[in-house]
C-alpha positions, -999 to 999 in steps of 0.1 A, spaced: -497 -398 316 -472 -382 292 -437 -395 289 -409 -369 288 -372 -371 279 -344 -345 283 -308 -354 276 -279 -330 274 -250 -343 253 -216 -334 268 -228 -326 303 -206 -334 333 -218 -352 365 -230 -319 379 -252 -312 350 -231 -284 336 -228 -284 299 -191 -289 289 -195 -299 253 -181 -328 232 -149 -323 211 -156 -327 174 -120 -326 162 -126 -363 155 -159 -382 152 -173 -387 187 -192 -418 197 -230 -411 196 -251 -416 227 -280 -439 221 -313 -429 236 -342 -452 243 -372 -433 229 -400 -459 233 -432 -441 242 -416 -408 230 -430 -397 196 -420 -361 194 -383 -349 196 -366 -316 195 -328 -314 191 -310 -281 197 -273 -279 189 -245 -254 190 -210 -258 174 -182 -236 186 -147 -233 170 -141 -241 134 -156 -276 128 -163 -291 94 -185 -322 91 -221 -333 92 -247 -338 119 -272 -366 112 -301 -376 135 -306 -414 133 -332 -440 145 -331 -477 149 -353 -506 163 -324 -529 171 -293 -506 178 -275 -523 149 -291 -509 118 -294 -471 119 -314 -450 95 -313 -412 88 -341 -392 104 -344 -362 82 -315 -347 63 -280 -343 75 -269 -308 85 -237 -297 69 -214 -279 94 -187 -257 81 -183 -231 109 -195 -222 144 -233 -224 142 -265 -234 161 -299 -246 152 -330 -267 161 -343 -299 145 -379 -308 154 -393 -343 147 -429 -356 151 -444 -390 149 -411 -409 154 -421 -446 158 -386 -462 163 -373 -474 196 -338 -457 196 -323 -424 186 -288 -411 182 -273 -378 171 -243 -388 149 -216 -362 140 -190 -371 113 -159 -349 114 -141 -342 81 -117 -314 93 -112 -286 117 -120 -287 154 -145 -274 178 -171 -283 204 -206 -296 201 -233 -287 227 -266 -305 221 -298 -312 240 -326 -336 230 -361 -331 245 -389 -355 239 -426 -360 247 -448 -389 242 -482 -403 249 
């Protein structure tokens, strides 16, 4: 049986995507990705944000390590980050704001074995 994961960052209780303000650095949501080895992150920034988006993984939720390269954000933009063979237990999508303001909409999908 395959394991699947779908998480929408910034969704409200009705499942509508409302976004997360990136005027300051938001607190990342930690996802338990045990038995999930393939991830796809889609993101969209609106407004005029400046900062960096860094996918991170951990096995203890204390020590976090970069998964791939950080994405520099300097304007409204969107993109997709695919990851395969991710063996760690936890995942988070960390955004570090440096200036500007805007909104982040992101979705993480995962499949496992």
